[in-house]
C-alpha positions in Angstrom: -5.9 -17.7 15.9 -6.2 -15.6 19.0 -4.4 -12.2 19.3 -0.9 -12.2 20.6 -1.9 -9.8 23.4 -5.3 -10.4 25.0 -5.0 -7.8 27.7 -4.8 -4.0 27.3 -1.6 -2.7 29.1 -1.7 0.2 31.5 -0.7 2.6 28.7 -4.1 2.0 27.0 -4.7 1.3 23.3 -2.4 2.6 20.6 -4.2 4.5 17.9 -2.6 3.4 14.7 -3.4 5.0 11.3 -2.5 3.1 8.1 -2.3 5.1 4.9 -2.4 3.1 1.7 -3.5 3.8 -1.9 -6.4 1.3 -2.2 -7.8 -1.9 -0.7 -5.3 -4.7 -1.7 -6.4 -8.3 -1.8 -3.2 -9.6 -0.1 -3.4 -7.0 2.7 -7.1 -7.3 3.7 -6.7 -10.5 5.8 -3.6 -9.0 7.5 -5.5 -5.9 8.5 -8.3 -8.1 9.9 -5.7 -9.9 11.9 -4.1 -6.7 13.3 -7.6 -5.4 14.2 -7.9 -8.4 16.6 -5.2 -7.0 18.8 -6.9 -5.7 22.0 -4.4 -2.9 22.4 -4.1 -1.7 18.8 -6.9 0.6 17.6 -6.4 0.4 13.8 -7.9 2.8 11.3 -7.1 2.3 7.6 -7.2 5.4 5.3 -7.6 4.5 1.6 -6.9 6.9 -1.2 -9.3 5.2 -3.6 -11.9 2.4 -3.8 -11.3 1.4 -7.4 -10.2 -2.1 -6.4 -13.5 -2.6 -4.7 -15.6 -1.3 -7.6 -13.7 -3.4 -10.2 -11.2 -2.0 -12.6 -9.1 -2.9 -15.6 -5.7 -4.1 -14.3 -2.9 -2.8 -16.6 -0.8 -5.8 -15.9 -3.4 -8.5 -16.5 -5.0 -6.4 -19.3 -8.5 -7.5 -18.3 -11.2 -6.3 -16.0 -10.7 -7.4 -12.4 -13.1 -7.6 -9.5 -11.6 -9.6 -6.6 -13.7 -12.4 -5.1 -12.3 -12.1 -1.6 -13.6 -9.6 1.0 -11.4 -6.5 0.9 -13.1 -4.3 3.6 -14.5 -6.7 6.2 -13.2 -6.9 9.7 -11.4 -3.7 10.3 -12.1 0.0 10.6 -11.5 2.0 7.4 -12.2 5.3 5.7 -11.9 6.5 2.1 -10.2 9.9 2.0 -11.9 12.5 -0.1 -10.3 12.6 -3.6 -9.2 15.7 -5.5 -9.9 13.7 -8.6 -11.2 10.2 -9.4 -8.7 7.5 -10.2 -8.6 4.0 -11.4 -5.0 3.1 -10.8 -1.9 3.9 -8.7 0.9 6.3 -9.6 2.9 9.1 -8.2 -0.1 11.5 -8.2 -2.8 8.8 -8.2 -4.8 8.6 -6.0 -4.6 12.2 -4.8 -6.5 13.1 -1.6 -7.1 15.8 0.9 -8.0 15.7 4.6 -5.0 13.5 5.7 -3.8 16.1 8.2 -7.2 16.7 9.9 -7.8 12.9 10.3 -4.4 12.3 11.8 -5.0 15.2 14.2 -8.3 13.8 15.3 -11.8 15.0 14.5 -15.1 15.3 16.4 -13.4 15.0 19.8 -11.3 12.0 18.7 -7.8 11.8 20.1 -4.8 12.2 17.7 -3.3 9.1 16.4 -0.2 7.7 18.2 1.5 6.4 15.0 1.2 6.5 11.3 2.1 3.4 9.1 2.6 4.3 5.5 2.8 1.8 2.6 5.3 3.1 0.1 7.0 6.5 -0.2 7.1 7.4 -3.9 3.7 9.1 -4.1 2.3 12.5 -3.3 -0.2 10.9 -0.9 2.4 9.0 1.0 4.6 12.1 1.4 1.6 14.2 2.4 0.9 11.7 5.1 4.5 11.5 6.3 4.9 15.3 6.4 1.5 15.8 8.1 2.5 13.2 10.8 5.8 15.0 11.4 4.0 18.3 11.8 1.7 16.8 14.4 4.5 15.0 16.2 3.2 11.6 15.2 5.9 8.9 14.7 6.0 7.3 11.2 6.5 3.6 10.3 7.4 3.0 6.7 6.8 -0.2 4.7 7.7 -0.6 1.1 8.8 -3.2 -1.5 12.0 -1.4 -2.5 15.3 -3.3 -3.0 18.8 -2.6 -4.4 18.5 -5.0 -7.4 16.0 -2.8 -9.1 15.9 -1.6 -12.7 19.0 0.1 -14.1 19.1 3.8 -13.4 21.5 6.5 -14.6 24.0 8.0 -12.2 22.1 11.2 -12.1 18.8 9.4 -11.1 20.6 7.4 -8.4 22.2 10.6 -7.0 18.8 12.3 -6.9 17.3 9.2 -5.3 20.0 9.2 -2.7 19.4 12.8 -1.8 15.7 12.2 -1.5 16.1 9.2 0.7 18.6 11.0 2.9 15.9 13.6 3.5 13.2 11.0 4.0 15.0 9.1 6.8 14.7 12.2 9.0 10.9 12.0 8.6 10.6 8.3 9.4 11.0 6.7 12.8 11.4 3.1 11.8 11.0 0.9 8.7 9.1 -2.4 8.5 11.2 -4.5 6.0 9.3 -7.2 4.1 12.3 -9.5 3.8 16.1 -9.7 3.6 16.6 -7.7 0.4 14.3 -4.9 1.5 16.1 -4.7 4.9 19.4 -4.4 3.0 17.8 -1.5 1.0 16.9 0.4 4.2 20.4 -0.2 5.7 22.0 1.1 2.5 20.0 4.3 2.3 19.1 5.0 6.0 22.2 3.5 7.7 23.0 0.3 9.5 21.7 1.7 12.8 18.3 2.9 11.6 15.5 1.1 13.5 14.1 -1.8 11.5 11.4 -4.3 12.5 10.8 -7.2 10.3 7.1 -7.4 9.0 7.5 -10.1 6.4 5.5 -10.1 3.2 3.1 -12.9 4.0 -0.2 -14.2 2.8 -3.1 -15.8 4.7 -1.4 -19.2 5.1 -4.5 -20.8 6.7 -6.7 -19.7 3.8 -4.5 -21.1 1.1 -3.8 -24.3 2.9 -7.5 -24.9 3.4 -8.3 -24.1 -0.2 -5.5 -26.4 -1.5 -6.7 -29.2 0.7 -10.3 -28.7 -0.5 -9.1 -28.7 -4.1 -7.9 -32.3 -3.9 -11.4 -33.7 -4.4 -11.7 -31.9 -7.7 -8.3 -32.7 -9.0 -9.4 -35.4 -11.5 -12.2 -33.1 -12.8 -9.9 -30.2 -13.4 -7.4 -32.3 -15.3 -10.2 -33.7 -17.4 -11.5 -30.2 -18.1 -8.0 -29.3 -19.3 -7.7 -32.5 -21.2 -4.4 -33.4 -19.5 -3.1 -36.8 -18.8 -3.0 -37.3 -14.9 0.1 -39.5 -15.3 2.2 -36.6 -16.5 3.7 -33.9 -14.2 2.5 -30.4 -14.5 4.6 -27.2 -14.7 2.6 -24.1 -13.6 3.0 -20.4 -14.3 0.5 -18.1 -12.7 1.0 -14.4 -12.8 0.5 -11.4 -15.0 1.7 -12.0 -18.6 3.9 -9.0 -18.6 7.2 -9.0 -20.5 9.2 -8.6 -17.2 7.7 -11.9 -15.9 9.5 -13.7 -18.8 7.0 -16.5 -19.2 8.5 -16.8 -22.7 11.8 -18.0 -21.0 9.8 -20.8 -19.3 8.2 -21.7 -22.6 11.6 -22.0 -24.3 12.9 -24.1 -21.4 9.9 -26.3 -21.6 10.6 -26.9 -25.3 14.1 -28.1 -24.3 12.5 -30.8 -22.2 11.4 -32.6 -25.3 13.3 -35.9 -25.8 13.8 -35.2 -29.5 13.1 -32.3 -31.9 9.4 -32.0 -32.7 8.5 -34.4 -29.8 6.2 -33.4 -27.0 7.9 -32.9 -23.6 6.7 -35.4 -21.0 5.4 -32.7 -18.5 2.4 -30.5 -19.3 2.6 -26.7 -19.1 -0.2 -24.6 -17.7 -0.1 -20.8 -18.0 -2.6 -19.0 -15.8 -2.9 -15.2 -16.3 -3.4 -12.6 -18.9 -1.6 -9.5 -20.2 0.5 -7.9 -22.9 2.6 -11.0 -23.7 -0.2 -13.5 -24.1 -0.7 -13.2 -27.8 3.0 -13.8 -28.6 3.1 -16.7 -26.2 0.1 -18.3 -27.9 1.6 -17.7 -31.3 4.9 -19.4 -30.2 3.0 -22.4 -29.0 0.9 -22.6 -32.2 4.1 -22.4 -34.2 5.5 -25.4 -32.4 2.4 -27.5 -32.7 2.6 -28.6 -29.1 -0.5 -30.2 -27.7 0.5 -30.1 -24.0 0.3 -26.3 -23.2 -2.8 -24.8 -21.8 -3.6 -21.1 -21.5 -6.2 -20.6 -18.8 -6.5 -16.8 -18.7 -7.0 -14.7 -15.6 -8.2 -16.6 -12.5 -9.4 -14.9 -9.3 -7.6 -15.5 -6.0 -10.0 -18.1 -4.7 -9.6 -20.2 -7.9 -5.8 -20.4 -7.9 -5.5 -23.2 -5.3 -7.2 -25.6 -7.8 -4.3 -25.0 -10.2 -1.7 -25.2 -7.4 -3.1 -28.6 -6.5 -2.6 -30.1 -9.9 1.0 -28.7 -10.3 4.1 -30.6 -9.7 6.2 -27.5 -9.7 5.6 -23.7 -10.0 7.9 -21.5 -11.9 8.3 -17.7 -11.6 11.1 -16.5 -14.1 10.7 -12.8 -13.5 13.1 -9.9 -13.6 12.7 -7.0 -11.2 10.2 -8.8 -9.0 10.3 -7.0 -5.6 8.8 -10.1 -3.9 6.4 -12.4 -5.6 3.5 -13.2 -3.2 2.3 -15.9 -5.6 5.3 -18.0 -4.3 3.9 -17.8 -0.7 0.6 -19.0 -2.0 2.0 -22.0 -3.9 4.2 -23.0 -1.0 1.1 -23.2 1.2 -0.2 -25.9 -1.3 3.0 -27.9 -0.7 4.4 -27.5 -4.1 8.0 -27.2 -5.3 9.0 -23.7 -6.6 11.5 -22.6 -9.2 12.4 -18.9 -9.2 14.9 -16.7 -10.9 17.5 -15.0 -8.7 15.8 -11.7 -9.5 12.7 -12.6 -7.5 12.8 -10.8 -4.1 11.4 -13.6 -1.9 14.1 -16.0 -2.9 16.6 -15.4 -0.1 13.9 -15.8 2.5 11.8 -18.6 1.1 13.7 -20.8 -1.4 17.0 -22.6 -1.0 18.3 -24.2 -4.2 17.7 -27.9 -4.0 15.6 -27.7 -0.9 12.2 -26.2 -1.6 12.8 -26.1 -5.3 15.5 -24.4 -7.4 17.0 -21.0 -8.3 18.4 -20.0 -11.6 20.0 -16.8 -13.1 17.3 -14.6 -14.6 17.0 -14.8 -18.4 19.2 -18.0 -18.5 17.0 -20.5 -20.4 19.6 -23.2 -20.2 19.8 -22.9 -16.4 16.0 -22.9 -16.1 15.9 -26.0 -18.2 18.4 -27.6 -15.8 16.3 -26.5 -12.8 13.2 -28.2 -14.3 15.2 -31.4 -14.9 16.4 -31.4 -11.3 13.1 -30.7 -9.7 11.2 -33.2 -12.0 13.9 -35.9 -11.9 11.3 -38.1 -10.1 7.8 -37.6 -8.7 9.3 -38.1 -5.3 11.9 -35.3 -5.8 9.2 -32.7 -6.5 6.9 -34.0 -3.8 9.7 -33.8 -1.1 10.6 -30.3 -2.2 7.0 -29.3 -1.9 6.7 -30.7 1.6 9.7 -28.7 2.6 8.2 -25.6 1.0 5.1 -26.1 3.1 7.2 -26.5 6.3 9.2 -23.4 5.5 6.2 -21.1 4.8 4.7 -21.8 8.2 7.0 -19.4 9.9 6.5 -16.7 7.3 3.1 -15.6 8.5 0.7 -12.9 9.7 1.7 -13.8 13.3 5.3 -12.7 12.4 3.8 -9.5 10.9 2.0 -8.7 14.1 5.1 -9.4 16.2 7.1 -7.0 14.1 4.4 -4.3 14.1 4.1 -4.6 17.9 7.8 -4.3 18.4 7.8 -1.2 16.2 4.9 0.4 18.0 6.5 -0.3 21.4 9.7 1.4 20.2 8.1 4.6 18.7 5.2 5.1 21.1 6.2 3.4 24.4 2.5 2.6 24.9 2.3 -1.1 23.9 3.7 -4.3 25.3 5.7 -6.6 23.0 
């Protein structure tokens, strides 16, 4: 798709620095899209290259090397590290040279704005403070929301004091959705500048991959030894305890017409992680023959599983967004999510694109499965509405939001 602005305005190009911990598979296509804007000169500063080299993901519990391009199509630099890292934490990665790069080196002009991903790391705060020292406006994007893990009153008070300080160092926020926007309003105030930059995926990529997967549908079902006449329930995420795939498994068992009988749908579990062994043990104890564990699958493989699914389920707690939901909606599939999944208010309406249930309520999840799978036509219609809804939650909306923010804080770019 062509850039939103094809001509450079009289103010010239805006030099935008983006500071982020490491190359992220979901963000790479967005960065390529932003780099197409004729009046935005984007440079991405990464703290680490571990995701490019391959690493052991703590959530999946297996080695991961992404099979999609992470660095193509945009200008980037890896900041010098004070120590090597293979993950992300408060002090990891830890870099130096942020100030000098923002100021401009080798006769380069200083940057006009700094966009930072997250704020709860030393690197992020280093970048924010450096930008303030240089008079460079700061745009902040993060996943935070108010329905997070329980915290003590003392921790909440400290967090409130920290964020009250932080708002004076930030010029605008880039909320990823409704719950994130409410978070910024709560801590920074209702009048603080916000510019929606929704959490989106490469819709075209996933729609194309889902369409291409249709020709291999029968082969995949045969490989999995599944009856093509039976609906498929899909879970695809890290098998962490907070994802509560076990709740989905228990709800699935309740779909059986009688004790000891097989449920009519099949259940496919894609992913790996700390909960896999106990999930497999639970299935073995039931003697069910219609559950498949498919392990970790790379991003380009997932549309094949979306294609054979009748409904996708994400029963997580404390899920700030859940980008896998965006991906599945691009395949035109119905979605069931808990009310503790952050994308729900923006992407899923109960009974329209799928269903919503209270987190950890297995009976309610069972009912949601019954409702969505009531007939093949019910699930298919919900999936079509999901595909229609996700069209407007896209990288184009991200670029519009970013342009509005840059126009506000720099005055050098047209909206």
